[in-house]
N, CA, C and O atoms as a CHARMM CRD file, in Angstrom:
* protein
*
  396
    1    1 UNK  N    108.55200  14.28100   5.04700 PROA 1      0.00000
    2    1 UNK  CA   109.18200  15.38600   5.74200 PROA 1      0.00000
    3    1 UNK  C    110.51400  15.68100   5.05300 PROA 1      0.00000
    4    1 UNK  O    111.18000  14.75700   4.58500 PROA 1      0.00000
    5    2 UNK  N    110.90300  16.93100   4.98400 PROA 2      0.00000
    6    2 UNK  CA   112.13700  17.31300   4.30100 PROA 2      0.00000
    7    2 UNK  C    113.37500  16.91600   5.10300 PROA 2      0.00000
    8    2 UNK  O    113.31800  16.69500   6.31200 PROA 2      0.00000
    9    3 UNK  N    114.48200  16.83400   4.39200 PROA 3      0.00000
   10    3 UNK  CA   115.74300  16.46800   5.02800 PROA 3      0.00000
   11    3 UNK  C    116.13800  17.52800   6.05700 PROA 3      0.00000
   12    3 UNK  O    116.05100  18.72800   5.79300 PROA 3      0.00000
   13    4 UNK  N    116.55900  17.08200   7.19500 PROA 4      0.00000
   14    4 UNK  CA   116.96900  17.96100   8.27900 PROA 4      0.00000
   15    4 UNK  C    118.24400  18.71700   7.90500 PROA 4      0.00000
   16    4 UNK  O    119.17100  18.14800   7.32900 PROA 4      0.00000
   17    5 UNK  N    118.27300  19.97800   8.23500 PROA 5      0.00000
   18    5 UNK  CA   119.47100  20.79400   8.02500 PROA 5      0.00000
   19    5 UNK  C    119.93300  21.43800   9.33600 PROA 5      0.00000
   20    5 UNK  O    120.64800  22.43900   9.33000 PROA 5      0.00000
   21    6 UNK  N    119.51400  20.84900  10.45000 PROA 6      0.00000
   22    6 UNK  CA   119.89400  21.39400  11.75500 PROA 6      0.00000
   23    6 UNK  C    121.40000  21.29800  11.95000 PROA 6      0.00000
   24    6 UNK  O    122.03400  20.32100  11.55000 PROA 6      0.00000
   25    7 UNK  N    121.95500  22.31900  12.56600 PROA 7      0.00000
   26    7 UNK  CA   123.39300  22.33900  12.81800 PROA 7      0.00000
   27    7 UNK  C    123.75100  21.31800  13.89700 PROA 7      0.00000
   28    7 UNK  O    123.15400  21.29900  14.97300 PROA 7      0.00000
   29    8 UNK  N    124.73100  20.47300  13.59300 PROA 8      0.00000
   30    8 UNK  CA   125.26600  19.51900  14.55700 PROA 8      0.00000
   31    8 UNK  C    126.60300  20.04200  15.05100 PROA 8      0.00000
   32    8 UNK  O    127.53200  20.24900  14.26900 PROA 8      0.00000
   33    9 UNK  N    126.69100  20.25400  16.35900 PROA 9      0.00000
   34    9 UNK  CA   127.95800  20.71000  16.92800 PROA 9      0.00000
   35    9 UNK  C    128.98500  19.58000  16.94100 PROA 9      0.00000
   36    9 UNK  O    130.18800  19.83700  16.88900 PROA 9      0.00000
   37   10 UNK  N    128.51600  18.32400  17.01100 PROA 10     0.00000
   38   10 UNK  CA   129.42600  17.18100  17.02300 PROA 10     0.00000
   39   10 UNK  C    130.06100  16.94000  15.66400 PROA 10     0.00000
   40   10 UNK  O    131.26000  16.67400  15.57800 PROA 10     0.00000
   41   11 UNK  N    129.26100  17.03100  14.59300 PROA 11     0.00000
   42   11 UNK  CA   129.76400  16.74300  13.25200 PROA 11     0.00000
   43   11 UNK  C    130.12100  18.00700  12.48100 PROA 11     0.00000
   44   11 UNK  O    130.64400  17.93100  11.36900 PROA 11     0.00000
   45   12 UNK  N    129.84000  19.16900  13.06800 PROA 12     0.00000
   46   12 UNK  CA   130.06500  20.45600  12.41100 PROA 12     0.00000
   47   12 UNK  C    129.45700  20.45800  11.00600 PROA 12     0.00000
   48   12 UNK  O    130.12600  20.76900  10.02100 PROA 12     0.00000
   49   13 UNK  N    128.16700  20.10300  10.94200 PROA 13     0.00000
   50   13 UNK  CA   127.44400  20.09800   9.67500 PROA 13     0.00000
   51   13 UNK  C    126.08000  20.74000   9.88500 PROA 13     0.00000
   52   13 UNK  O    125.63500  20.91700  11.01900 PROA 13     0.00000
   53   14 UNK  N    125.42300  21.08400   8.78900 PROA 14     0.00000
   54   14 UNK  CA   124.10000  21.70100   8.84300 PROA 14     0.00000
   55   14 UNK  C    124.18300  23.17900   9.14100 PROA 14     0.00000
   56   14 UNK  O    125.13000  23.65800   9.76400 PROA 14     0.00000
   57   15 UNK  N    123.16100  23.89900   8.67800 PROA 15     0.00000
   58   15 UNK  CA   123.21200  25.35300   8.85900 PROA 15     0.00000
   59   15 UNK  C    122.07400  25.94000   9.68200 PROA 15     0.00000
   60   15 UNK  O    122.13900  27.11100  10.05400 PROA 15     0.00000
   61   16 UNK  N    121.03700  25.17000   9.97700 PROA 16     0.00000
   62   16 UNK  CA   119.89900  25.71300  10.72200 PROA 16     0.00000
   63   16 UNK  C    120.21700  25.70700  12.21600 PROA 16     0.00000
   64   16 UNK  O    120.45000  24.64700  12.79600 PROA 16     0.00000
   65   17 UNK  N    120.22700  26.87800  12.83900 PROA 17     0.00000
   66   17 UNK  CA   120.54600  26.92900  14.27700 PROA 17     0.00000
   67   17 UNK  C    119.40600  26.39400  15.13600 PROA 17     0.00000
   68   17 UNK  O    118.26900  26.26800  14.68100 PROA 17     0.00000
   69   18 UNK  N    119.73300  26.08500  16.37900 PROA 18     0.00000
   70   18 UNK  CA   118.72200  25.68300  17.34800 PROA 18     0.00000
   71   18 UNK  C    117.75300  26.83900  17.58000 PROA 18     0.00000
   72   18 UNK  O    118.07300  27.99800  17.31600 PROA 18     0.00000
   73   19 UNK  N    116.57000  26.50500  18.07500 PROA 19     0.00000
   74   19 UNK  CA   115.57800  27.52200  18.42300 PROA 19     0.00000
   75   19 UNK  C    115.30200  27.43800  19.91300 PROA 19     0.00000
   76   19 UNK  O    115.51000  26.39800  20.53800 PROA 19     0.00000
   77   20 UNK  N    114.83900  28.52300  20.46600 PROA 20     0.00000
   78   20 UNK  CA   114.48200  28.54300  21.87700 PROA 20     0.00000
   79   20 UNK  C    112.98600  28.34100  22.00300 PROA 20     0.00000
   80   20 UNK  O    112.19300  29.00500  21.33500 PROA 20     0.00000
   81   21 UNK  N    112.60900  27.40200  22.87900 PROA 21     0.00000
   82   21 UNK  CA   111.20000  27.19900  23.18200 PROA 21     0.00000
   83   21 UNK  C    111.00900  27.23500  24.68800 PROA 21     0.00000
   84   21 UNK  O    111.96300  27.08500  25.45300 PROA 21     0.00000
   85   22 UNK  N    109.77300  27.43400  25.10100 PROA 22     0.00000
   86   22 UNK  CA   109.47100  27.66300  26.50700 PROA 22     0.00000
   87   22 UNK  C    108.90200  26.41200  27.16300 PROA 22     0.00000
   88   22 UNK  O    107.84000  25.92400  26.77800 PROA 22     0.00000
   89   23 UNK  N    109.61700  25.90500  28.14800 PROA 23     0.00000
   90   23 UNK  CA   109.09200  24.80500  28.96200 PROA 23     0.00000
   91   23 UNK  C    108.22900  25.41800  30.05800 PROA 23     0.00000
   92   23 UNK  O    108.63700  26.40300  30.67400 PROA 23     0.00000
   93   24 UNK  N    107.05000  24.86200  30.31500 PROA 24     0.00000
   94   24 UNK  CA   106.14800  25.46600  31.29800 PROA 24     0.00000
   95   24 UNK  C    106.72600  25.57300  32.71200 PROA 24     0.00000
   96   24 UNK  O    106.32500  26.45400  33.47200 PROA 24     0.00000
   97   25 UNK  N    107.66200  24.69000  33.07600 PROA 25     0.00000
   98   25 UNK  CA   108.21200  24.72100  34.42500 PROA 25     0.00000
   99   25 UNK  C    109.70900  25.01100  34.45600 PROA 25     0.00000
  100   25 UNK  O    110.20700  25.55400  35.44200 PROA 25     0.00000
  101   26 UNK  N    110.42800  24.66300  33.40800 PROA 26     0.00000
  102   26 UNK  CA   111.88500  24.75000  33.44000 PROA 26     0.00000
  103   26 UNK  C    112.44300  25.95100  32.67100 PROA 26     0.00000
  104   26 UNK  O    113.66100  26.12300  32.61400 PROA 26     0.00000
  105   27 UNK  N    111.59500  26.77300  32.08700 PROA 27     0.00000
  106   27 UNK  CA   112.07600  27.97200  31.39300 PROA 27     0.00000
  107   27 UNK  C    112.44400  27.71500  29.94400 PROA 27     0.00000
  108   27 UNK  O    112.03900  26.71400  29.35400 PROA 27     0.00000
  109   28 UNK  N    113.21300  28.62500  29.38100 PROA 28     0.00000
  110   28 UNK  CA   113.58300  28.56900  27.97200 PROA 28     0.00000
  111   28 UNK  C    114.69500  27.55100  27.73700 PROA 28     0.00000
  112   28 UNK  O    115.67500  27.50400  28.48100 PROA 28     0.00000
  113   29 UNK  N    114.53100  26.73800  26.69500 PROA 29     0.00000
  114   29 UNK  CA   115.51600  25.71800  26.33500 PROA 29     0.00000
  115   29 UNK  C    115.81000  25.79300  24.84600 PROA 29     0.00000
  116   29 UNK  O    114.93200  26.14100  24.05700 PROA 29     0.00000
  117   30 UNK  N    117.03800  25.46900  24.45300 PROA 30     0.00000
  118   30 UNK  CA   117.43000  25.40400  23.04500 PROA 30     0.00000
  119   30 UNK  C    117.18400  23.99100  22.53100 PROA 30     0.00000
  120   30 UNK  O    117.60600  23.01300  23.14900 PROA 30     0.00000
  121   31 UNK  N    116.49600  23.89300  21.39400 PROA 31     0.00000
  122   31 UNK  CA   116.11600  22.61200  20.80500 PROA 31     0.00000
  123   31 UNK  C    116.41800  22.66600  19.31300 PROA 31     0.00000
  124   31 UNK  O    116.30100  23.72700  18.70000 PROA 31     0.00000
  125   32 UNK  N    116.80700  21.53700  18.71700 PROA 32     0.00000
  126   32 UNK  CA   117.00800  21.49300  17.27400 PROA 32     0.00000
  127   32 UNK  C    115.72100  21.91300  16.57700 PROA 32     0.00000
  128   32 UNK  O    114.63200  21.47400  16.94800 PROA 32     0.00000
  129   33 UNK  N    115.85200  22.76300  15.57000 PROA 33     0.00000
  130   33 UNK  CA   114.70600  23.40100  14.92300 PROA 33     0.00000
  131   33 UNK  C    113.69700  22.40800  14.36800 PROA 33     0.00000
  132   33 UNK  O    112.49200  22.62300  14.50400 PROA 33     0.00000
  133   34 UNK  N    114.16000  21.31600  13.73900 PROA 34     0.00000
  134   34 UNK  CA   113.21800  20.41800  13.07000 PROA 34     0.00000
  135   34 UNK  C    112.38800  19.58800  14.04100 PROA 34     0.00000
  136   34 UNK  O    111.36600  19.03100  13.64000 PROA 34     0.00000
  137   35 UNK  N    112.79400  19.48700  15.31100 PROA 35     0.00000
  138   35 UNK  CA   111.98300  18.74500  16.28200 PROA 35     0.00000
  139   35 UNK  C    111.38100  19.65600  17.34300 PROA 35     0.00000
  140   35 UNK  O    110.67000  19.17800  18.22700 PROA 35     0.00000
  141   36 UNK  N    111.64700  20.94200  17.27700 PROA 36     0.00000
  142   36 UNK  CA   111.10700  21.88000  18.27000 PROA 36     0.00000
  143   36 UNK  C    109.58300  21.82600  18.36200 PROA 36     0.00000
  144   36 UNK  O    109.05300  21.86300  19.47300 PROA 36     0.00000
  145   37 UNK  N    108.84300  21.73900  17.22900 PROA 37     0.00000
  146   37 UNK  CA   107.38400  21.64500  17.36200 PROA 37     0.00000
  147   37 UNK  C    106.93000  20.38600  18.12300 PROA 37     0.00000
  148   37 UNK  O    105.94300  20.42600  18.85700 PROA 37     0.00000
  149   38 UNK  N    107.64400  19.29100  17.94800 PROA 38     0.00000
  150   38 UNK  CA   107.30800  18.04600  18.65800 PROA 38     0.00000
  151   38 UNK  C    107.55100  18.22300  20.15000 PROA 38     0.00000
  152   38 UNK  O    106.69000  17.90500  20.97000 PROA 38     0.00000
  153   39 UNK  N    108.72600  18.73000  20.49400 PROA 39     0.00000
  154   39 UNK  CA   109.07100  18.88400  21.91300 PROA 39     0.00000
  155   39 UNK  C    108.11400  19.86000  22.58800 PROA 39     0.00000
  156   39 UNK  O    107.64500  19.60200  23.69700 PROA 39     0.00000
  157   40 UNK  N    107.81900  20.98100  21.92500 PROA 40     0.00000
  158   40 UNK  CA   106.88000  21.95700  22.50700 PROA 40     0.00000
  159   40 UNK  C    105.50900  21.31700  22.70600 PROA 40     0.00000
  160   40 UNK  O    104.86600  21.53900  23.73200 PROA 40     0.00000
  161   41 UNK  N    105.06200  20.53000  21.74200 PROA 41     0.00000
  162   41 UNK  CA   103.76800  19.85800  21.83900 PROA 41     0.00000
  163   41 UNK  C    103.75300  18.87100  23.00900 PROA 41     0.00000
  164   41 UNK  O    102.75600  18.78300  23.72600 PROA 41     0.00000
  165   42 UNK  N    104.82500  18.14200  23.20600 PROA 42     0.00000
  166   42 UNK  CA   104.90600  17.23600  24.35900 PROA 42     0.00000
  167   42 UNK  C    104.83500  18.02400  25.65700 PROA 42     0.00000
  168   42 UNK  O    104.08000  17.67400  26.56500 PROA 42     0.00000
  169   43 UNK  N    105.62100  19.08500  25.74100 PROA 43     0.00000
  170   43 UNK  CA   105.60900  19.90300  26.96000 PROA 43     0.00000
  171   43 UNK  C    104.22900  20.49500  27.22400 PROA 43     0.00000
  172   43 UNK  O    103.75300  20.51100  28.35900 PROA 43     0.00000
  173   44 UNK  N    103.58700  20.98800  26.14600 PROA 44     0.00000
  174   44 UNK  CA   102.24900  21.58300  26.29500 PROA 44     0.00000
  175   44 UNK  C    101.22200  20.55800  26.75200 PROA 44     0.00000
  176   44 UNK  O    100.16500  20.92200  27.26800 PROA 44     0.00000
  177   45 UNK  N    101.52900  19.27600  26.56200 PROA 45     0.00000
  178   45 UNK  CA   100.63600  18.19200  26.98000 PROA 45     0.00000
  179   45 UNK  C    101.17300  17.44400  28.19200 PROA 45     0.00000
  180   45 UNK  O    100.86400  16.27200  28.41200 PROA 45     0.00000
  181   46 UNK  N    101.98300  18.14800  28.97100 PROA 46     0.00000
  182   46 UNK  CA   102.48200  17.64800  30.26100 PROA 46     0.00000
  183   46 UNK  C    103.34200  16.39700  30.16500 PROA 46     0.00000
  184   46 UNK  O    103.33200  15.56600  31.07400 PROA 46     0.00000
  185   47 UNK  N    104.09300  16.25500  29.06500 PROA 47     0.00000
  186   47 UNK  CA   105.06100  15.16900  28.93700 PROA 47     0.00000
  187   47 UNK  C    106.43900  15.76600  29.22100 PROA 47     0.00000
  188   47 UNK  O    106.87300  16.69700  28.54300 PROA 47     0.00000
  189   48 UNK  N    107.11600  15.22600  30.22300 PROA 48     0.00000
  190   48 UNK  CA   108.42100  15.72000  30.63500 PROA 48     0.00000
  191   48 UNK  C    109.50900  15.04200  29.80600 PROA 48     0.00000
  192   48 UNK  O    109.55800  13.81500  29.72200 PROA 48     0.00000
  193   49 UNK  N    110.37500  15.84200  29.19700 PROA 49     0.00000
  194   49 UNK  CA   111.52100  15.29500  28.46900 PROA 49     0.00000
  195   49 UNK  C    112.79300  15.83800  29.10600 PROA 49     0.00000
  196   49 UNK  O    112.79800  16.92700  29.68000 PROA 49     0.00000
  197   50 UNK  N    113.87000  15.06700  28.99800 PROA 50     0.00000
  198   50 UNK  CA   115.13100  15.53000  29.57100 PROA 50     0.00000
  199   50 UNK  C    116.25600  15.57900  28.54600 PROA 50     0.00000
  200   50 UNK  O    117.39600  15.89700  28.88700 PROA 50     0.00000
  201   51 UNK  N    115.94600  15.26900  27.30600 PROA 51     0.00000
  202   51 UNK  CA   116.95000  15.34600  26.24700 PROA 51     0.00000
  203   51 UNK  C    116.31800  14.98800  24.91500 PROA 51     0.00000
  204   51 UNK  O    115.28700  14.31700  24.85700 PROA 51     0.00000
  205   52 UNK  N    116.95800  15.45000  23.83900 PROA 52     0.00000
  206   52 UNK  CA   116.44900  15.11900  22.50900 PROA 52     0.00000
  207   52 UNK  C    117.53100  15.36200  21.46900 PROA 52     0.00000
  208   52 UNK  O    118.47500  16.11900  21.69600 PROA 52     0.00000
  209   53 UNK  N    117.37700  14.70500  20.32400 PROA 53     0.00000
  210   53 UNK  CA   118.25900  14.91400  19.17000 PROA 53     0.00000
  211   53 UNK  C    117.42900  14.66600  17.92100 PROA 53     0.00000
  212   53 UNK  O    116.59600  13.76000  17.89500 PROA 53     0.00000
  213   54 UNK  N    117.64800  15.45000  16.90700 PROA 54     0.00000
  214   54 UNK  CA   116.86800  15.29700  15.67300 PROA 54     0.00000
  215   54 UNK  C    117.43200  14.21100  14.76800 PROA 54     0.00000
  216   54 UNK  O    116.76300  13.80600  13.81700 PROA 54     0.00000
  217   55 UNK  N    118.63600  13.72900  15.03100 PROA 55     0.00000
  218   55 UNK  CA   119.25600  12.70900  14.19500 PROA 55     0.00000
  219   55 UNK  C    120.01000  13.27100  13.00400 PROA 55     0.00000
  220   55 UNK  O    120.74300  12.55100  12.32700 PROA 55     0.00000
  221   56 UNK  N    119.82700  14.56300  12.75000 PROA 56     0.00000
  222   56 UNK  CA   120.54400  15.27100  11.68000 PROA 56     0.00000
  223   56 UNK  C    120.43000  14.55400  10.34000 PROA 56     0.00000
  224   56 UNK  O    121.42200  14.21100   9.69600 PROA 56     0.00000
  225   57 UNK  N    119.15900  14.34200   9.94800 PROA 57     0.00000
  226   57 UNK  CA   118.89700  13.73700   8.65100 PROA 57     0.00000
  227   57 UNK  C    119.35800  12.30100   8.53800 PROA 57     0.00000
  228   57 UNK  O    119.62700  11.82800   7.43400 PROA 57     0.00000
  229   58 UNK  N    119.45800  11.59900   9.64300 PROA 58     0.00000
  230   58 UNK  CA   119.89100  10.20900   9.64400 PROA 58     0.00000
  231   58 UNK  C    121.37300  10.03100   9.90300 PROA 58     0.00000
  232   58 UNK  O    121.83800   8.90800  10.09900 PROA 58     0.00000
  233   59 UNK  N    122.12500  11.13200   9.90500 PROA 59     0.00000
  234   59 UNK  CA   123.56400  11.05300  10.15300 PROA 59     0.00000
  235   59 UNK  C    123.86400  10.42400  11.51200 PROA 59     0.00000
  236   59 UNK  O    124.86100   9.72000  11.67200 PROA 59     0.00000
  237   60 UNK  N    122.99500  10.68500  12.48800 PROA 60     0.00000
  238   60 UNK  CA   123.16000  10.12700  13.83100 PROA 60     0.00000
  239   60 UNK  C    121.97700   9.25600  14.21800 PROA 60     0.00000
  240   60 UNK  O    121.65000   9.15300  15.40000 PROA 60     0.00000
  241   61 UNK  N    121.33400   8.63300  13.25100 PROA 61     0.00000
  242   61 UNK  CA   120.19400   7.76200  13.52000 PROA 61     0.00000
  243   61 UNK  C    118.87300   8.50700  13.43700 PROA 61     0.00000
  244   61 UNK  O    118.76500   9.56500  12.81700 PROA 61     0.00000
  245   62 UNK  N    117.88200   7.92700  14.07400 PROA 62     0.00000
  246   62 UNK  CA   116.53200   8.49500  14.08700 PROA 62     0.00000
  247   62 UNK  C    116.45600   9.64700  15.07700 PROA 62     0.00000
  248   62 UNK  O    117.29100   9.75500  15.97400 PROA 62     0.00000
  249   63 UNK  N    115.44500  10.51800  14.91300 PROA 63     0.00000
  250   63 UNK  CA   115.21500  11.50000  15.96600 PROA 63     0.00000
  251   63 UNK  C    114.94900  10.76500  17.27800 PROA 63     0.00000
  252   63 UNK  O    114.33900   9.69600  17.28300 PROA 63     0.00000
  253   64 UNK  N    115.40000  11.33200  18.37000 PROA 64     0.00000
  254   64 UNK  CA   115.24600  10.64200  19.64800 PROA 64     0.00000
  255   64 UNK  C    114.86900  11.60800  20.75500 PROA 64     0.00000
  256   64 UNK  O    115.21300  12.79000  20.73200 PROA 64     0.00000
  257   65 UNK  N    114.15400  11.06600  21.71700 PROA 65     0.00000
  258   65 UNK  CA   113.72400  11.83900  22.88000 PROA 65     0.00000
  259   65 UNK  C    113.97200  10.99200  24.11600 PROA 65     0.00000
  260   65 UNK  O    113.63700   9.80900  24.15000 PROA 65     0.00000
  261   66 UNK  N    114.56800  11.61500  25.13600 PROA 66     0.00000
  262   66 UNK  CA   114.73000  10.96600  26.43500 PROA 66     0.00000
  263   66 UNK  C    113.59900  11.48000  27.32000 PROA 66     0.00000
  264   66 UNK  O    113.49100  12.67900  27.58000 PROA 66     0.00000
  265   67 UNK  N    112.76900  10.56400  27.77200 PROA 67     0.00000
  266   67 UNK  CA   111.61000  10.91500  28.58600 PROA 67     0.00000
  267   67 UNK  C    111.97200  11.00300  30.05900 PROA 67     0.00000
  268   67 UNK  O    112.89900  10.34200  30.52800 PROA 67     0.00000
  269   68 UNK  N    111.23100  11.82400  30.77200 PROA 68     0.00000
  270   68 UNK  CA   111.38400  11.90300  32.21800 PROA 68     0.00000
  271   68 UNK  C    111.02600  10.57700  32.86200 PROA 68     0.00000
  272   68 UNK  O    110.27000   9.79100  32.29200 PROA 68     0.00000
  273   69 UNK  N    111.55800  10.32700  34.03400 PROA 69     0.00000
  274   69 UNK  CA   111.42400   9.00600  34.65100 PROA 69     0.00000
  275   69 UNK  C    109.99800   8.64800  35.04700 PROA 69     0.00000
  276   69 UNK  O    109.70800   7.46700  35.24100 PROA 69     0.00000
  277   70 UNK  N    109.10900   9.60400  35.17400 PROA 70     0.00000
  278   70 UNK  CA   107.73800   9.29900  35.56800 PROA 70     0.00000
  279   70 UNK  C    106.80200   9.09400  34.38000 PROA 70     0.00000
  280   70 UNK  O    105.62600   8.78600  34.57400 PROA 70     0.00000
  281   71 UNK  N    107.29700   9.25700  33.16600 PROA 71     0.00000
  282   71 UNK  CA   106.45200   9.05600  31.98800 PROA 71     0.00000
  283   71 UNK  C    106.26400   7.56000  31.74800 PROA 71     0.00000
  284   71 UNK  O    107.23000   6.79700  31.77400 PROA 71     0.00000
  285   72 UNK  N    105.01400   7.13900  31.51200 PROA 72     0.00000
  286   72 UNK  CA   104.79000   5.71000  31.28800 PROA 72     0.00000
  287   72 UNK  C    103.70900   5.42000  30.25000 PROA 72     0.00000
  288   72 UNK  O    103.48900   4.25500  29.92100 PROA 72     0.00000
  289   73 UNK  N    103.03700   6.42400  29.72900 PROA 73     0.00000
  290   73 UNK  CA   102.01000   6.19200  28.72200 PROA 73     0.00000
  291   73 UNK  C    102.62500   6.40100  27.34200 PROA 73     0.00000
  292   73 UNK  O    102.42000   7.43400  26.70500 PROA 73     0.00000
  293   74 UNK  N    103.37900   5.40700  26.89400 PROA 74     0.00000
  294   74 UNK  CA   104.14400   5.53100  25.65500 PROA 74     0.00000
  295   74 UNK  C    103.25700   5.59800  24.42300 PROA 74     0.00000
  296   74 UNK  O    103.61700   6.24500  23.43900 PROA 74     0.00000
  297   75 UNK  N    102.10300   4.94000  24.45800 PROA 75     0.00000
  298   75 UNK  CA   101.16300   5.01600  23.33800 PROA 75     0.00000
  299   75 UNK  C    100.67100   6.44900  23.17700 PROA 75     0.00000
  300   75 UNK  O    100.61500   6.96200  22.05900 PROA 75     0.00000
  301   76 UNK  N    100.32100   7.08900  24.26600 PROA 76     0.00000
  302   76 UNK  CA    99.89100   8.49600  24.23000 PROA 76     0.00000
  303   76 UNK  C    101.00900   9.38700  23.70200 PROA 76     0.00000
  304   76 UNK  O    100.76700  10.26400  22.87300 PROA 76     0.00000
  305   77 UNK  N    102.22900   9.16800  24.17900 PROA 77     0.00000
  306   77 UNK  CA   103.36300   9.99000  23.75900 PROA 77     0.00000
  307   77 UNK  C    103.61000   9.81800  22.26600 PROA 77     0.00000
  308   77 UNK  O    103.82900  10.80300  21.56200 PROA 77     0.00000
  309   78 UNK  N    103.57900   8.58900  21.77500 PROA 78     0.00000
  310   78 UNK  CA   103.75800   8.36200  20.32600 PROA 78     0.00000
  311   78 UNK  C    102.65600   9.05000  19.51800 PROA 78     0.00000
  312   78 UNK  O    102.90800   9.58100  18.43700 PROA 78     0.00000
  313   79 UNK  N    101.43500   9.03500  20.05300 PROA 79     0.00000
  314   79 UNK  CA   100.33000   9.72500  19.38500 PROA 79     0.00000
  315   79 UNK  C    100.55200  11.22400  19.31700 PROA 79     0.00000
  316   79 UNK  O    100.29200  11.84600  18.28600 PROA 79     0.00000
  317   80 UNK  N    101.03000  11.81100  20.40700 PROA 80     0.00000
  318   80 UNK  CA   101.32500  13.25000  20.42100 PROA 80     0.00000
  319   80 UNK  C    102.42800  13.59100  19.41800 PROA 80     0.00000
  320   80 UNK  O    102.33500  14.59000  18.70500 PROA 80     0.00000
  321   81 UNK  N    103.46300  12.76300  19.36400 PROA 81     0.00000
  322   81 UNK  CA   104.54400  12.98700  18.40000 PROA 81     0.00000
  323   81 UNK  C    103.99100  12.95300  16.98000 PROA 81     0.00000
  324   81 UNK  O    104.31400  13.81500  16.16300 PROA 81     0.00000
  325   82 UNK  N    103.15500  11.95300  16.68400 PROA 82     0.00000
  326   82 UNK  CA   102.59700  11.78300  15.33500 PROA 82     0.00000
  327   82 UNK  C    101.72200  12.96100  14.91600 PROA 82     0.00000
  328   82 UNK  O    101.55800  13.21300  13.72200 PROA 82     0.00000
  329   83 UNK  N    101.16100  13.68000  15.87900 PROA 83     0.00000
  330   83 UNK  CA   100.36100  14.85800  15.54500 PROA 83     0.00000
  331   83 UNK  C    101.21400  15.96900  14.93800 PROA 83     0.00000
  332   83 UNK  O    100.68600  16.83900  14.24500 PROA 83     0.00000
  333   84 UNK  N    102.52400  15.95500  15.18800 PROA 84     0.00000
  334   84 UNK  CA   103.41600  17.02100  14.72800 PROA 84     0.00000
  335   84 UNK  C    104.47200  16.57000  13.73100 PROA 84     0.00000
  336   84 UNK  O    105.01000  17.40100  12.99900 PROA 84     0.00000
  337   85 UNK  N    104.78800  15.27000  13.68100 PROA 85     0.00000
  338   85 UNK  CA   105.91900  14.80500  12.86800 PROA 85     0.00000
  339   85 UNK  C    105.68000  13.35700  12.45000 PROA 85     0.00000
  340   85 UNK  O    105.26700  12.53100  13.26400 PROA 85     0.00000
  341   86 UNK  N    105.94100  13.05000  11.17900 PROA 86     0.00000
  342   86 UNK  CA   105.68200  11.68600  10.69900 PROA 86     0.00000
  343   86 UNK  C    106.89400  10.76300  10.78900 PROA 86     0.00000
  344   86 UNK  O    106.81700   9.60800  10.37100 PROA 86     0.00000
  345   87 UNK  N    108.00500  11.24900  11.32600 PROA 87     0.00000
  346   87 UNK  CA   109.17100  10.38200  11.48600 PROA 87     0.00000
  347   87 UNK  C    108.99200   9.46400  12.69200 PROA 87     0.00000
  348   87 UNK  O    108.23300   9.77400  13.61000 PROA 87     0.00000
  349   88 UNK  N    109.68800   8.34500  12.68200 PROA 88     0.00000
  350   88 UNK  CA   109.67000   7.40400  13.80400 PROA 88     0.00000
  351   88 UNK  C    110.73600   7.84800  14.80300 PROA 88     0.00000
  352   88 UNK  O    111.92800   7.81600  14.49900 PROA 88     0.00000
  353   89 UNK  N    110.31400   8.25600  15.97400 PROA 89     0.00000
  354   89 UNK  CA   111.22500   8.72000  17.01400 PROA 89     0.00000
  355   89 UNK  C    111.63300   7.56100  17.90400 PROA 89     0.00000
  356   89 UNK  O    110.81300   6.70800  18.24200 PROA 89     0.00000
  357   90 UNK  N    112.89600   7.53200  18.27900 PROA 90     0.00000
  358   90 UNK  CA   113.36600   6.57900  19.28200 PROA 90     0.00000
  359   90 UNK  C    113.09800   7.20400  20.64300 PROA 90     0.00000
  360   90 UNK  O    113.53000   8.32300  20.91800 PROA 90     0.00000
  361   91 UNK  N    112.38600   6.47700  21.49000 PROA 91     0.00000
  362   91 UNK  CA   112.11200   6.95200  22.84200 PROA 91     0.00000
  363   91 UNK  C    112.95900   6.15400  23.81500 PROA 91     0.00000
  364   91 UNK  O    112.97400   4.92300  23.77100 PROA 91     0.00000
  365   92 UNK  N    113.66000   6.85200  24.69100 PROA 92     0.00000
  366   92 UNK  CA   114.44000   6.21500  25.73900 PROA 92     0.00000
  367   92 UNK  C    114.06900   6.85000  27.06100 PROA 92     0.00000
  368   92 UNK  O    113.41000   7.88900  27.11300 PROA 92     0.00000
  369   93 UNK  N    114.50500   6.20900  28.12200 PROA 93     0.00000
  370   93 UNK  CA   114.15400   6.71200  29.44500 PROA 93     0.00000
  371   93 UNK  C    115.16000   6.21500  30.47200 PROA 93     0.00000
  372   93 UNK  O    115.51200   5.03700  30.50600 PROA 93     0.00000
  373   94 UNK  N    115.60600   7.13000  31.29600 PROA 94     0.00000
  374   94 UNK  CA   116.46600   6.78500  32.42600 PROA 94     0.00000
  375   94 UNK  C    115.58900   6.77700  33.65700 PROA 94     0.00000
  376   94 UNK  O    114.75300   7.66300  33.83400 PROA 94     0.00000
  377   95 UNK  N    115.77200   5.78700  34.50500 PROA 95     0.00000
  378   95 UNK  CA   115.02800   5.72800  35.76400 PROA 95     0.00000
  379   95 UNK  C    116.01600   5.53900  36.91200 PROA 95     0.00000
  380   95 UNK  O    116.93900   4.72800  36.83600 PROA 95     0.00000
  381   96 UNK  N    115.80500   6.28400  37.93800 PROA 96     0.00000
  382   96 UNK  CA   116.61000   6.12100  39.14400 PROA 96     0.00000
  383   96 UNK  C    116.02600   4.98100  39.94800 PROA 96     0.00000
  384   96 UNK  O    114.83000   4.96300  40.23800 PROA 96     0.00000
  385   97 UNK  N    116.85700   4.04500  40.30200 PROA 97     0.00000
  386   97 UNK  CA   116.43500   2.90000  41.10100 PROA 97     0.00000
  387   97 UNK  C    117.31900   2.83400  42.33300 PROA 97     0.00000
  388   97 UNK  O    118.54400   2.76700  42.23000 PROA 97     0.00000
  389   98 UNK  N    116.69300   2.85300  43.48800 PROA 98     0.00000
  390   98 UNK  CA   117.44300   2.74200  44.74600 PROA 98     0.00000
  391   98 UNK  C    117.43300   1.26700  45.14200 PROA 98     0.00000
  392   98 UNK  O    116.37600   0.65300  45.28800 PROA 98     0.00000
  393   99 UNK  N    118.62500   0.71700  45.31000 PROA 99     0.00000
  394   99 UNK  CA   118.71100  -0.70400  45.67100 PROA 99     0.00000
  395   99 UNK  C    119.39100  -0.88900  47.00100 PROA 99     0.00000
  396   99 UNK  O    119.54900  -2.02000  47.46200 PROA 99     0.00000
């Protein structure tokens, strides 16, 4: 896969702007261009995400996705990601726990 050129607002680097994609339930969202096909593919396959970063060519680590708290089939999610992108994505997840 080619080196990412997505614009980072934190590092003020890169020239490719974010793109808008359509979430089936939450409406239009801005996503980094190089991972937009992955995120759209996850959404189209009913995987809820709540955040993502492309990693900006390794400047900020690997591409990463924060999964919704009800997602639990990580093997399936990794398979869906691999259908669109050959990079290794870091998957994280926040869960609300009432104690």
